[in-house]
A tleap script that builds the chain and sets N, CA, C and O, in Angstrom:
source leaprc.protein.ff14SB
mol = sequence {
  NMET PHE MET LEU CYS GLU SER HIE SER GLY
  TYR VAL TRP SER ILE LYS ILE TYR VAL GLY
  LYS GLY THR ASP VAL SER GLU GLU ASN LYS
  GLU CYS SER PHE PHE THR GLN VAL VAL LEU
  ALA LEU SER LYS PRO LEU LEU ASN LYS GLY
  TYR CYS LEU THR MET ASP ASN TYR TYR ASN
  SER PRO GLU LEU LYS GLU MET LEU LEU LYS
  SER LYS THR ASP PHE PHE GLY THR LEU ARG
  PRO ASN ARG LYS ASP LEU PRO LYS GLN LEU
  LYS THR GLU LYS LEU LYS LYS GLY ASP LEU
  LEU ALA TYR GLN ARG VAL GLU SER GLU LEU
  ASP GLU GLU ALA VAL ILE MET ASP GLU ASP
  GLY SER ILE GLY VAL ILE ILE LEU LEU VAL
  ALA VAL THR THR ALA SER ASP THR GLY ILE
  GLY CGLY
}
set mol.1.N position { 97.220 91.668 66.047 }
set mol.1.CA position { 97.399 93.088 66.117 }
set mol.1.C position { 97.454 93.487 67.592 }
set mol.1.O position { 96.631 93.042 68.392 }
set mol.2.N position { 98.417 94.318 67.941 }
set mol.2.CA position { 98.553 94.859 69.286 }
set mol.2.C position { 98.175 96.333 69.228 }
set mol.2.O position { 98.614 97.063 68.339 }
set mol.3.N position { 97.356 96.762 70.185 }
set mol.3.CA position { 96.893 98.148 70.184 }
set mol.3.C position { 97.028 98.747 71.571 }
set mol.3.O position { 96.798 98.077 72.578 }
set mol.4.N position { 97.405 100.017 71.611 }
set mol.4.CA position { 97.388 100.801 72.842 }
set mol.4.C position { 96.269 101.817 72.671 }
set mol.4.O position { 96.309 102.655 71.770 }
set mol.5.N position { 95.260 101.735 73.554 }
set mol.5.CA position { 94.075 102.585 73.435 }
set mol.5.C position { 93.858 103.388 74.705 }
set mol.5.O position { 94.214 102.951 75.799 }
set mol.6.N position { 93.274 104.563 74.551 }
set mol.6.CA position { 92.873 105.392 75.687 }
set mol.6.C position { 91.643 104.742 76.304 }
set mol.6.O position { 90.734 104.331 75.583 }
set mol.7.N position { 91.601 104.644 77.630 }
set mol.7.CA position { 90.592 103.825 78.297 }
set mol.7.C position { 89.170 104.377 78.249 }
set mol.7.O position { 88.220 103.594 78.259 }
set mol.8.N position { 88.995 105.666 78.198 }
set mol.8.CA position { 87.636 106.223 78.230 }
set mol.8.C position { 87.015 106.335 76.837 }
set mol.8.O position { 85.864 105.947 76.641 }
set mol.9.N position { 87.750 106.849 75.895 }
set mol.9.CA position { 87.193 107.086 74.559 }
set mol.9.C position { 87.429 105.923 73.596 }
set mol.9.O position { 86.716 105.777 72.603 }
set mol.10.N position { 88.437 105.092 73.896 }
set mol.10.CA position { 88.805 104.027 72.979 }
set mol.10.C position { 89.733 104.491 71.867 }
set mol.10.O position { 90.039 103.724 70.954 }
set mol.11.N position { 90.185 105.743 71.936 }
set mol.11.CA position { 91.107 106.294 70.940 }
set mol.11.C position { 92.329 105.382 70.815 }
set mol.11.O position { 92.954 105.025 71.813 }
set mol.12.N position { 92.655 105.018 69.595 }
set mol.12.CA position { 93.809 104.151 69.346 }
set mol.12.C position { 95.062 105.017 69.266 }
set mol.12.O position { 95.221 105.821 68.347 }
set mol.13.N position { 95.951 104.837 70.248 }
set mol.13.CA position { 97.180 105.624 70.312 }
set mol.13.C position { 98.243 105.066 69.369 }
set mol.13.O position { 98.887 105.815 68.635 }
set mol.14.N position { 98.421 103.745 69.395 }
set mol.14.CA position { 99.410 103.126 68.510 }
set mol.14.C position { 99.046 101.669 68.251 }
set mol.14.O position { 98.327 101.040 69.027 }
set mol.15.N position { 99.560 101.152 67.138 }
set mol.15.CA position { 99.261 99.787 66.692 }
set mol.15.C position { 100.554 99.125 66.223 }
set mol.15.O position { 101.402 99.760 65.595 }
set mol.16.N position { 100.688 97.845 66.538 }
set mol.16.CA position { 101.755 97.012 65.977 }
set mol.16.C position { 101.068 95.792 65.360 }
set mol.16.O position { 100.221 95.165 65.997 }
set mol.17.N position { 101.427 95.463 64.145 }
set mol.17.CA position { 100.839 94.324 63.452 }
set mol.17.C position { 101.686 93.081 63.720 }
set mol.17.O position { 102.903 93.098 63.536 }
set mol.18.N position { 101.036 92.010 64.153 }
set mol.18.CA position { 101.712 90.733 64.372 }
set mol.18.C position { 101.655 89.946 63.069 }
set mol.18.O position { 100.571 89.659 62.560 }
set mol.19.N position { 102.820 89.597 62.529 }
set mol.19.CA position { 102.868 88.877 61.256 }
set mol.19.C position { 103.457 87.473 61.404 }
set mol.19.O position { 103.881 86.861 60.424 }
set mol.20.N position { 103.476 86.983 62.611 }
set mol.20.CA position { 103.994 85.647 62.846 }
set mol.20.C position { 105.190 85.659 63.774 }
set mol.20.O position { 105.555 86.689 64.342 }
set mol.21.N position { 105.788 84.493 63.912 }
set mol.21.CA position { 106.871 84.305 64.868 }
set mol.21.C position { 108.021 85.295 64.695 }
set mol.21.O position { 108.657 85.666 65.681 }
set mol.22.N position { 108.298 85.720 63.496 }
set mol.22.CA position { 109.416 86.623 63.242 }
set mol.22.C position { 109.083 88.097 63.394 }
set mol.22.O position { 109.880 88.948 62.999 }
set mol.23.N position { 107.926 88.420 63.955 }
set mol.23.CA position { 107.524 89.820 64.095 }
set mol.23.C position { 108.557 90.587 64.903 }
set mol.23.O position { 108.885 90.209 66.027 }
set mol.24.N position { 109.065 91.663 64.325 }
set mol.24.CA position { 110.047 92.522 64.993 }
set mol.24.C position { 109.318 93.780 65.443 }
set mol.24.O position { 108.903 94.590 64.613 }
set mol.25.N position { 109.159 93.948 66.748 }
set mol.25.CA position { 108.379 95.081 67.251 }
set mol.25.C position { 109.230 96.298 67.555 }
set mol.25.O position { 108.720 97.418 67.565 }
set mol.26.N position { 110.515 96.103 67.803 }
set mol.26.CA position { 111.354 97.232 68.187 }
set mol.26.C position { 112.825 96.868 68.061 }
set mol.26.O position { 113.209 95.713 68.243 }
set mol.27.N position { 113.631 97.852 67.751 }
set mol.27.CA position { 115.081 97.664 67.739 }
set mol.27.C position { 115.646 97.765 69.152 }
set mol.27.O position { 116.777 97.349 69.404 }
set mol.28.N position { 114.865 98.314 70.063 }
set mol.28.CA position { 115.298 98.492 71.449 }
set mol.28.C position { 114.805 97.333 72.314 }
set mol.28.O position { 113.898 96.598 71.925 }
set mol.29.N position { 115.399 97.182 73.463 }
set mol.29.CA position { 114.973 96.213 74.482 }
set mol.29.C position { 114.952 94.773 73.974 }
set mol.29.O position { 114.072 94.000 74.353 }
set mol.30.N position { 115.898 94.409 73.131 }
set mol.30.CA position { 115.965 93.051 72.584 }
set mol.30.C position { 116.203 91.999 73.670 }
set mol.30.O position { 115.916 90.819 73.470 }
set mol.31.N position { 116.730 92.432 74.822 }
set mol.31.CA position { 116.976 91.492 75.916 }
set mol.31.C position { 115.689 91.116 76.643 }
set mol.31.O position { 115.677 90.178 77.440 }
set mol.32.N position { 114.619 91.835 76.376 }
set mol.32.CA position { 113.338 91.614 77.062 }
set mol.32.C position { 112.487 90.595 76.316 }
set mol.32.O position { 112.734 90.292 75.148 }
set mol.33.N position { 111.481 90.072 77.010 }
set mol.33.CA position { 110.544 89.143 76.385 }
set mol.33.C position { 109.770 89.851 75.271 }
set mol.33.O position { 109.716 91.080 75.225 }
set mol.34.N position { 109.180 89.071 74.388 }
set mol.34.CA position { 108.446 89.627 73.254 }
set mol.34.C position { 107.334 90.571 73.713 }
set mol.34.O position { 107.192 91.669 73.174 }
set mol.35.N position { 106.546 90.151 74.708 }
set mol.35.CA position { 105.417 90.977 75.136 }
set mol.35.C position { 105.864 92.244 75.862 }
set mol.35.O position { 105.193 93.272 75.773 }
set mol.36.N position { 106.975 92.186 76.569 }
set mol.36.CA position { 107.525 93.407 77.166 }
set mol.36.C position { 107.953 94.362 76.059 }
set mol.36.O position { 107.708 95.565 76.150 }
set mol.37.N position { 108.593 93.834 75.011 }
set mol.37.CA position { 108.974 94.671 73.871 }
set mol.37.C position { 107.749 95.312 73.216 }
set mol.37.O position { 107.789 96.480 72.829 }
set mol.38.N position { 106.661 94.547 73.092 }
set mol.38.CA position { 105.433 95.070 72.485 }
set mol.38.C position { 104.904 96.247 73.290 }
set mol.38.O position { 104.632 97.310 72.731 }
set mol.39.N position { 104.756 96.066 74.609 }
set mol.39.CA position { 104.213 97.133 75.455 }
set mol.39.C position { 105.118 98.359 75.424 }
set mol.39.O position { 104.628 99.483 75.313 }
set mol.40.N position { 106.422 98.160 75.520 }
set mol.40.CA position { 107.350 99.294 75.509 }
set mol.40.C position { 107.338 100.023 74.164 }
set mol.40.O position { 107.423 101.250 74.127 }
set mol.41.N position { 107.232 99.282 73.068 }
set mol.41.CA position { 107.183 99.918 71.746 }
set mol.41.C position { 105.889 100.712 71.569 }
set mol.41.O position { 105.916 101.836 71.068 }
set mol.42.N position { 104.761 100.136 71.977 }
set mol.42.CA position { 103.478 100.832 71.846 }
set mol.42.C position { 103.423 102.093 72.700 }
set mol.42.O position { 102.868 103.111 72.288 }
set mol.43.N position { 104.002 102.013 73.885 }
set mol.43.CA position { 103.877 103.122 74.840 }
set mol.43.C position { 105.066 104.082 74.827 }
set mol.43.O position { 105.094 105.025 75.618 }
set mol.44.N position { 106.038 103.868 73.956 }
set mol.44.CA position { 107.262 104.681 73.960 }
set mol.44.C position { 107.010 106.193 74.019 }
set mol.44.O position { 107.670 106.871 74.807 }
set mol.45.N position { 106.086 106.755 73.222 }
set mol.45.CA position { 105.869 108.211 73.289 }
set mol.45.C position { 105.241 108.674 74.610 }
set mol.45.O position { 105.235 109.869 74.905 }
set mol.46.N position { 104.723 107.750 75.393 }
set mol.46.CA position { 104.048 108.101 76.646 }
set mol.46.C position { 104.936 107.920 77.873 }
set mol.46.O position { 104.584 108.373 78.962 }
set mol.47.N position { 106.077 107.268 77.709 }
set mol.47.CA position { 106.955 106.988 78.844 }
set mol.47.C position { 107.580 108.276 79.375 }
set mol.47.O position { 107.793 109.233 78.631 }
set mol.48.N position { 107.868 108.279 80.669 }
set mol.48.CA position { 108.493 109.418 81.356 }
set mol.48.C position { 107.635 110.684 81.328 }
set mol.48.O position { 108.162 111.793 81.421 }
set mol.49.N position { 106.316 110.522 81.199 }
set mol.49.CA position { 105.417 111.684 81.155 }
set mol.49.C position { 104.320 111.620 82.210 }
set mol.49.O position { 103.413 112.452 82.209 }
set mol.50.N position { 104.393 110.639 83.112 }
set mol.50.CA position { 103.429 110.560 84.199 }
set mol.50.C position { 102.126 109.856 83.870 }
set mol.50.O position { 101.167 109.958 84.634 }
set mol.51.N position { 102.066 109.145 82.757 }
set mol.51.CA position { 100.855 108.414 82.412 }
set mol.51.C position { 100.749 107.131 83.227 }
set mol.51.O position { 101.731 106.674 83.811 }
set mol.52.N position { 99.560 106.559 83.261 }
set mol.52.CA position { 99.317 105.279 83.924 }
set mol.52.C position { 98.747 104.311 82.897 }
set mol.52.O position { 97.723 104.598 82.275 }
set mol.53.N position { 99.399 103.172 82.715 }
set mol.53.CA position { 98.945 102.146 81.784 }
set mol.53.C position { 98.168 101.077 82.540 }
set mol.53.O position { 98.505 100.744 83.676 }
set mol.54.N position { 97.140 100.548 81.916 }
set mol.54.CA position { 96.363 99.439 82.467 }
set mol.54.C position { 96.469 98.283 81.483 }
set mol.54.O position { 96.335 98.481 80.275 }
set mol.55.N position { 96.709 97.077 81.991 }
set mol.55.CA position { 96.829 95.938 81.086 }
set mol.55.C position { 96.304 94.676 81.747 }
set mol.55.O position { 96.182 94.600 82.970 }
set mol.56.N position { 95.996 93.685 80.918 }
set mol.56.CA position { 95.547 92.414 81.477 }
set mol.56.C position { 96.742 91.481 81.658 }
set mol.56.O position { 97.877 91.835 81.338 }
set mol.57.N position { 96.469 90.294 82.173 }
set mol.57.CA position { 97.556 89.387 82.548 }
set mol.57.C position { 98.309 88.796 81.358 }
set mol.57.O position { 99.351 88.169 81.551 }
set mol.58.N position { 97.823 88.975 80.162 }
set mol.58.CA position { 98.514 88.463 78.983 }
set mol.58.C position { 99.848 89.176 78.764 }
set mol.58.O position { 100.812 88.562 78.309 }
set mol.59.N position { 99.904 90.457 79.084 }
set mol.59.CA position { 101.093 91.276 78.848 }
set mol.59.C position { 101.916 91.531 80.105 }
set mol.59.O position { 103.129 91.721 80.019 }
set mol.60.N position { 101.292 91.537 81.237 }
set mol.60.CA position { 101.904 91.954 82.488 }
set mol.60.C position { 102.949 90.949 82.978 }
set mol.60.O position { 102.754 89.738 82.873 }
set mol.61.N position { 104.054 91.462 83.510 }
set mol.61.CA position { 105.110 90.603 84.052 }
set mol.61.C position { 105.999 91.426 84.975 }
set mol.61.O position { 106.032 92.651 84.866 }
set mol.62.N position { 106.723 90.767 85.887 }
set mol.62.CA position { 107.695 91.493 86.709 }
set mol.62.C position { 108.748 92.207 85.855 }
set mol.62.O position { 109.196 93.296 86.214 }
set mol.63.N position { 109.140 91.613 84.745 }
set mol.63.CA position { 110.115 92.244 83.847 }
set mol.63.C position { 109.572 93.571 83.314 }
set mol.63.O position { 110.284 94.575 83.303 }
set mol.64.N position { 108.317 93.573 82.874 }
set mol.64.CA position { 107.702 94.798 82.362 }
set mol.64.C position { 107.570 95.830 83.468 }
set mol.64.O position { 107.776 97.022 83.236 }
set mol.65.N position { 107.228 95.381 84.664 }
set mol.65.CA position { 107.122 96.283 85.817 }
set mol.65.C position { 108.429 97.035 86.020 }
set mol.65.O position { 108.425 98.249 86.224 }
set mol.66.N position { 109.547 96.318 85.965 }
set mol.66.CA position { 110.857 96.947 86.159 }
set mol.66.C position { 111.144 97.979 85.068 }
set mol.66.O position { 111.644 99.067 85.352 }
set mol.67.N position { 110.827 97.634 83.828 }
set mol.67.CA position { 111.098 98.547 82.713 }
set mol.67.C position { 110.239 99.809 82.813 }
set mol.67.O position { 110.731 100.911 82.572 }
set mol.68.N position { 108.962 99.657 83.166 }
set mol.68.CA position { 108.087 100.824 83.294 }
set mol.68.C position { 108.469 101.669 84.498 }
set mol.68.O position { 108.387 102.896 84.448 }
set mol.69.N position { 108.883 101.024 85.574 }
set mol.69.CA position { 109.321 101.760 86.757 }
set mol.69.C position { 110.528 102.639 86.418 }
set mol.69.O position { 110.603 103.792 86.844 }
set mol.70.N position { 111.467 102.089 85.652 }
set mol.70.CA position { 112.634 102.871 85.216 }
set mol.70.C position { 112.215 104.047 84.333 }
set mol.70.O position { 112.898 105.070 84.283 }
set mol.71.N position { 111.096 103.893 83.644 }
set mol.71.CA position { 110.595 104.939 82.744 }
set mol.71.C position { 109.603 105.869 83.430 }
set mol.71.O position { 108.906 106.640 82.771 }
set mol.72.N position { 109.544 105.792 84.767 }
set mol.72.CA position { 108.656 106.662 85.546 }
set mol.72.C position { 107.224 106.644 85.015 }
set mol.72.O position { 106.572 107.683 84.907 }
set mol.73.N position { 106.745 105.436 84.683 }
set mol.73.CA position { 105.394 105.255 84.169 }
set mol.73.C position { 104.642 104.317 85.100 }
set mol.73.O position { 105.089 103.199 85.359 }
set mol.74.N position { 103.498 104.775 85.601 }
set mol.74.CA position { 102.670 103.956 86.482 }
set mol.74.C position { 101.906 102.932 85.647 }
set mol.74.O position { 101.636 103.159 84.468 }
set mol.75.N position { 101.560 101.804 86.267 }
set mol.75.CA position { 100.679 100.855 85.596 }
set mol.75.C position { 100.079 99.915 86.620 }
set mol.75.O position { 100.599 99.749 87.724 }
set mol.76.N position { 98.978 99.305 86.230 }
set mol.76.CA position { 98.400 98.268 87.062 }
set mol.76.C position { 97.663 97.279 86.181 }
set mol.76.O position { 97.292 97.582 85.047 }
set mol.77.N position { 97.460 96.087 86.728 }
set mol.77.CA position { 96.742 95.051 86.003 }
set mol.77.C position { 96.910 93.718 86.689 }
set mol.77.O position { 97.696 93.582 87.626 }
set mol.78.N position { 96.175 92.745 86.220 }
set mol.78.CA position { 96.280 91.401 86.779 }
set mol.78.C position { 97.568 90.750 86.284 }
set mol.78.O position { 98.123 91.134 85.255 }
set mol.79.N position { 98.027 89.759 87.041 }
set mol.79.CA position { 99.288 89.092 86.717 }
set mol.79.C position { 99.113 87.598 86.913 }
set mol.79.O position { 98.601 87.163 87.944 }
set mol.80.N position { 99.526 86.821 85.950 }
set mol.80.CA position { 99.420 85.364 86.063 }
set mol.80.C position { 100.375 84.861 87.143 }
set mol.80.O position { 101.534 85.275 87.195 }
set mol.81.N position { 99.884 83.962 88.010 }
set mol.81.CA position { 100.727 83.502 89.121 }
set mol.81.C position { 101.928 82.661 88.696 }
set mol.81.O position { 102.808 82.407 89.519 }
set mol.82.N position { 101.994 82.223 87.447 }
set mol.82.CA position { 103.128 81.405 86.997 }
set mol.82.C position { 104.182 82.215 86.248 }
set mol.82.O position { 105.052 81.632 85.601 }
set mol.83.N position { 104.126 83.531 86.318 }
set mol.83.CA position { 105.105 84.369 85.618 }
set mol.83.C position { 106.499 84.209 86.215 }
set mol.83.O position { 106.667 84.051 87.425 }
set mol.84.N position { 107.478 84.253 85.342 }
set mol.84.CA position { 108.886 84.177 85.738 }
set mol.84.C position { 109.213 85.345 86.671 }
set mol.84.O position { 108.706 86.452 86.492 }
set mol.85.N position { 110.056 85.091 87.655 }
set mol.85.CA position { 110.582 86.095 88.585 }
set mol.85.C position { 109.591 86.586 89.641 }
set mol.85.O position { 109.863 87.583 90.310 }
set mol.86.N position { 108.456 85.917 89.807 }
set mol.86.CA position { 107.568 86.264 90.921 }
set mol.86.C position { 108.167 85.719 92.210 }
set mol.86.O position { 108.823 84.678 92.184 }
set mol.87.N position { 107.958 86.399 93.341 }
set mol.87.CA position { 108.392 85.817 94.610 }
set mol.87.C position { 107.766 84.428 94.785 }
set mol.87.O position { 106.591 84.229 94.478 }
set mol.88.N position { 108.553 83.480 95.277 }
set mol.88.CA position { 108.106 82.093 95.396 }
set mol.88.C position { 106.800 81.980 96.179 }
set mol.88.O position { 105.932 81.180 95.828 }
set mol.89.N position { 106.658 82.777 97.234 }
set mol.89.CA position { 105.459 82.693 98.056 }
set mol.89.C position { 104.201 83.059 97.268 }
set mol.89.O position { 103.129 82.519 97.541 }
set mol.90.N position { 104.313 83.953 96.309 }
set mol.90.CA position { 103.152 84.305 95.486 }
set mol.90.C position { 102.705 83.137 94.623 }
set mol.90.O position { 101.527 83.025 94.284 }
set mol.91.N position { 103.643 82.268 94.268 }
set mol.91.CA position { 103.309 81.118 93.436 }
set mol.91.C position { 102.724 79.972 94.250 }
set mol.91.O position { 101.913 79.201 93.738 }
set mol.92.N position { 103.128 79.852 95.516 }
set mol.92.CA position { 102.769 78.666 96.290 }
set mol.92.C position { 101.759 78.911 97.402 }
set mol.92.O position { 101.147 77.959 97.886 }
set mol.93.N position { 101.569 80.141 97.815 }
set mol.93.CA position { 100.677 80.447 98.933 }
set mol.93.C position { 99.234 80.096 98.581 }
set mol.93.O position { 98.729 80.503 97.534 }
set mol.94.N position { 98.570 79.336 99.460 }
set mol.94.CA position { 97.161 78.981 99.279 }
set mol.94.C position { 96.328 79.881 100.174 }
set mol.94.O position { 96.463 79.850 101.398 }
set mol.95.N position { 95.478 80.671 99.572 }
set mol.95.CA position { 94.651 81.608 100.321 }
set mol.95.C position { 93.196 81.170 100.300 }
set mol.95.O position { 92.737 80.527 99.356 }
set mol.96.N position { 92.490 81.526 101.346 }
set mol.96.CA position { 91.054 81.280 101.405 }
set mol.96.C position { 90.336 82.490 100.832 }
set mol.96.O position { 90.921 83.565 100.694 }
set mol.97.N position { 89.070 82.309 100.499 }
set mol.97.CA position { 88.273 83.401 99.949 }
set mol.97.C position { 88.330 84.602 100.888 }
set mol.97.O position { 88.093 84.478 102.090 }
set mol.98.N position { 88.647 85.759 100.326 }
set mol.98.CA position { 88.733 86.986 101.110 }
set mol.98.C position { 90.109 87.276 101.673 }
set mol.98.O position { 90.349 88.389 102.141 }
set mol.99.N position { 91.045 86.294 101.644 }
set mol.99.CA position { 92.407 86.517 102.130 }
set mol.99.C position { 93.184 87.375 101.136 }
set mol.99.O position { 92.866 87.430 99.948 }
set mol.100.N position { 94.194 88.032 101.652 }
set mol.100.CA position { 95.009 88.921 100.837 }
set mol.100.C position { 96.471 88.708 101.184 }
set mol.100.O position { 96.830 88.618 102.358 }
set mol.101.N position { 97.301 88.628 100.181 }
set mol.101.CA position { 98.746 88.520 100.358 }
set mol.101.C position { 99.362 89.698 99.618 }
set mol.101.O position { 99.142 89.858 98.418 }
set mol.102.N position { 100.129 90.522 100.319 }
set mol.102.CA position { 100.677 91.732 99.701 }
set mol.102.C position { 102.180 91.802 99.926 }
set mol.102.O position { 102.688 91.390 100.968 }
set mol.103.N position { 102.873 92.325 98.938 }
set mol.103.CA position { 104.310 92.566 99.011 }
set mol.103.C position { 104.566 94.013 98.646 }
set mol.103.O position { 103.881 94.582 97.796 }
set mol.104.N position { 105.550 94.599 99.288 }
set mol.104.CA position { 105.958 95.950 98.927 }
set mol.104.C position { 107.468 96.028 99.020 }
set mol.104.O position { 108.073 95.509 99.958 }
set mol.105.N position { 108.065 96.675 98.046 }
set mol.105.CA position { 109.506 96.888 98.051 }
set mol.105.C position { 109.736 98.359 97.759 }
set mol.105.O position { 109.229 98.888 96.770 }
set mol.106.N position { 110.487 99.006 98.601 }
set mol.106.CA position { 110.795 100.411 98.390 }
set mol.106.C position { 112.261 100.498 98.004 }
set mol.106.O position { 113.139 100.150 98.794 }
set mol.107.N position { 112.526 100.963 96.790 }
set mol.107.CA position { 113.901 101.070 96.302 }
set mol.107.C position { 114.540 102.380 96.727 }
set mol.107.O position { 115.757 102.446 96.903 }
set mol.108.N position { 113.744 103.415 96.893 }
set mol.108.CA position { 114.218 104.703 97.381 }
set mol.108.C position { 113.021 105.422 97.972 }
set mol.108.O position { 111.907 104.899 97.944 }
set mol.109.N position { 113.237 106.612 98.504 }
set mol.109.CA position { 112.112 107.350 99.056 }
set mol.109.C position { 111.102 107.729 97.986 }
set mol.109.O position { 109.954 108.040 98.304 }
set mol.110.N position { 111.511 107.707 96.726 }
set mol.110.CA position { 110.634 108.187 95.662 }
set mol.110.C position { 109.938 107.082 94.885 }
set mol.110.O position { 109.000 107.369 94.142 }
set mol.111.N position { 110.355 105.843 95.024 }
set mol.111.CA position { 109.758 104.752 94.259 }
set mol.111.C position { 109.124 103.740 95.194 }
set mol.111.O position { 109.743 103.295 96.161 }
set mol.112.N position { 107.893 103.385 94.898 }
set mol.112.CA position { 107.224 102.338 95.653 }
set mol.112.C position { 106.559 101.392 94.671 }
set mol.112.O position { 106.094 101.815 93.613 }
set mol.113.N position { 106.514 100.131 95.010 }
set mol.113.CA position { 105.791 99.178 94.193 }
set mol.113.C position { 105.138 98.155 95.107 }
set mol.113.O position { 105.678 97.817 96.160 }
set mol.114.N position { 104.001 97.676 94.709 }
set mol.114.CA position { 103.273 96.712 95.524 }
set mol.114.C position { 102.727 95.618 94.626 }
set mol.114.O position { 102.253 95.885 93.521 }
set mol.115.N position { 102.796 94.400 95.101 }
set mol.115.CA position { 102.192 93.271 94.417 }
set mol.115.C position { 101.167 92.698 95.374 }
set mol.115.O position { 101.487 92.401 96.525 }
set mol.116.N position { 99.948 92.540 94.912 }
set mol.116.CA position { 98.868 92.080 95.775 }
set mol.116.C position { 98.250 90.834 95.166 }
set mol.116.O position { 97.944 90.810 93.973 }
set mol.117.N position { 98.065 89.803 95.972 }
set mol.117.CA position { 97.442 88.580 95.488 }
set mol.117.C position { 96.182 88.323 96.276 }
set mol.117.O position { 96.199 88.346 97.507 }
set mol.118.N position { 95.095 88.079 95.585 }
set mol.118.CA position { 93.815 87.789 96.204 }
set mol.118.C position { 93.263 86.557 95.511 }
set mol.118.O position { 93.221 86.517 94.281 }
set mol.119.N position { 92.836 85.548 96.266 }
set mol.119.CA position { 92.373 84.308 95.663 }
set mol.119.C position { 90.968 83.995 96.148 }
set mol.119.O position { 90.715 84.000 97.353 }
set mol.120.N position { 90.047 83.722 95.225 }
set mol.120.CA position { 88.714 83.274 95.615 }
set mol.120.C position { 88.492 81.887 95.022 }
set mol.120.O position { 88.390 81.728 93.805 }
set mol.121.N position { 88.418 80.888 95.894 }
set mol.121.CA position { 88.292 79.518 95.442 }
set mol.121.C position { 89.568 79.046 94.784 }
set mol.121.O position { 90.659 79.238 95.321 }
set mol.122.N position { 89.434 78.422 93.609 }
set mol.122.CA position { 90.598 77.851 92.937 }
set mol.122.C position { 91.241 78.813 91.939 }
set mol.122.O position { 92.295 78.506 91.382 }
set mol.123.N position { 90.631 79.957 91.707 }
set mol.123.CA position { 91.178 80.901 90.735 }
set mol.123.C position { 91.964 81.973 91.459 }
set mol.123.O position { 91.415 82.704 92.284 }
set mol.124.N position { 93.250 82.071 91.155 }
set mol.124.CA position { 94.094 83.083 91.777 }
set mol.124.C position { 94.213 84.305 90.885 }
set mol.124.O position { 94.381 84.184 89.671 }
set mol.125.N position { 94.127 85.456 91.478 }
set mol.125.CA position { 94.302 86.706 90.744 }
set mol.125.C position { 95.369 87.510 91.459 }
set mol.125.O position { 95.295 87.708 92.672 }
set mol.126.N position { 96.338 87.963 90.733 }
set mol.126.CA position { 97.378 88.813 91.295 }
set mol.126.C position { 97.240 90.174 90.640 }
set mol.126.O position { 97.152 90.281 89.416 }
set mol.127.N position { 97.221 91.192 91.448 }
set mol.127.CA position { 97.169 92.549 90.938 }
set mol.127.C position { 98.562 93.136 91.101 }
set mol.127.O position { 99.118 93.120 92.199 }
set mol.128.N position { 99.116 93.640 90.043 }
set mol.128.CA position { 100.439 94.257 90.088 }
set mol.128.C position { 100.257 95.750 89.899 }
set mol.128.O position { 99.700 96.197 88.897 }
set mol.129.N position { 100.729 96.516 90.866 }
set mol.129.CA position { 100.551 97.961 90.853 }
set mol.129.C position { 101.902 98.618 91.032 }
set mol.129.O position { 102.660 98.261 91.933 }
set mol.130.N position { 102.197 99.554 90.197 }
set mol.130.CA position { 103.408 100.344 90.342 }
set mol.130.C position { 102.993 101.791 90.483 }
set mol.130.O position { 102.254 102.317 89.651 }
set mol.131.N position { 103.462 102.428 91.525 }
set mol.131.CA position { 103.171 103.846 91.727 }
set mol.131.C position { 104.490 104.581 91.836 }
set mol.131.O position { 105.304 104.275 92.708 }
set mol.132.N position { 104.702 105.519 90.985 }
set mol.132.CA position { 105.896 106.347 91.031 }
set mol.132.C position { 105.522 107.592 91.816 }
set mol.132.O position { 104.711 108.401 91.366 }
set mol.133.N position { 106.110 107.739 92.980 }
set mol.133.CA position { 105.747 108.816 93.885 }
set mol.133.C position { 106.766 109.936 93.787 }
set mol.133.O position { 107.972 109.694 93.837 }
set mol.134.N position { 106.285 111.148 93.648 }
set mol.134.CA position { 107.197 112.290 93.581 }
set mol.134.C position { 107.446 112.828 94.980 }
set mol.134.O position { 106.705 112.515 95.912 }
set mol.135.N position { 108.482 113.633 95.127 }
set mol.135.CA position { 108.812 114.202 96.429 }
set mol.135.C position { 107.651 115.011 96.983 }
set mol.135.O position { 107.426 114.996 98.193 }
set mol.136.N position { 106.907 115.717 96.140 }
set mol.136.CA position { 105.786 116.518 96.634 }
set mol.136.C position { 104.650 115.641 97.139 }
set mol.136.O position { 103.896 116.064 98.015 }
set mol.137.N position { 104.507 114.408 96.599 }
set mol.137.CA position { 103.476 113.485 97.065 }
set mol.137.C position { 103.774 112.961 98.460 }
set mol.137.O position { 102.852 112.677 99.224 }
set mol.138.N position { 105.039 112.831 98.799 }
set mol.138.CA position { 105.426 112.210 100.059 }
set mol.138.C position { 105.809 113.217 101.124 }
set mol.138.O position { 106.004 112.845 102.281 }
set mol.139.N position { 105.919 114.469 100.763 }
set mol.139.CA position { 106.356 115.479 101.715 }
set mol.139.C position { 107.865 115.565 101.820 }
set mol.139.O position { 108.385 116.330 102.632 }
set mol.140.N position { 108.585 114.788 101.008 }
set mol.140.CA position { 110.044 114.796 101.031 }
set mol.140.C position { 110.541 116.072 100.367 }
set mol.140.O position { 110.047 116.460 99.308 }
set mol.141.N position { 111.477 116.694 100.963 }
set mol.141.CA position { 112.101 117.864 100.361 }
set mol.141.C position { 111.256 119.126 100.410 }
set mol.141.O position { 111.425 120.008 99.568 }
set mol.142.N position { 110.364 119.231 101.362 }
set mol.142.CA position { 109.623 120.476 101.477 }
set mol.142.C position { 108.201 120.232 101.623 }
set mol.142.O position { 107.421 121.178 101.734 }
savepdb mol mol.pdb
quit
């Protein structure tokens, strides 16, 4: 079972039942991975409304980041270092305890995204953060 819940109260916003390999979660986004389809289907009523989603590394991916960014939806969460389409340096860089490796790509004055990797010992943790910035947040246009 996949659930989208409100973080403070635990209110269940939406549910998708997993019934095995043939589970069809959505008629949309068939080109995306299964877990990206799950997140997009669960959060569909919340997209393009300024909400922020939080997720663990089981669901998070660069592909999902792109889809949520297009939907003007913020999100953050940990990201597995072996995910497809990560910058090569994020997969291979060896950091010492307390070191930080950060990437930022600005697609326009209004969109910013940052990928941050922090490693303590042998366990690597990548935090993926997407922030959709409006013109009023940046001082652009007035």
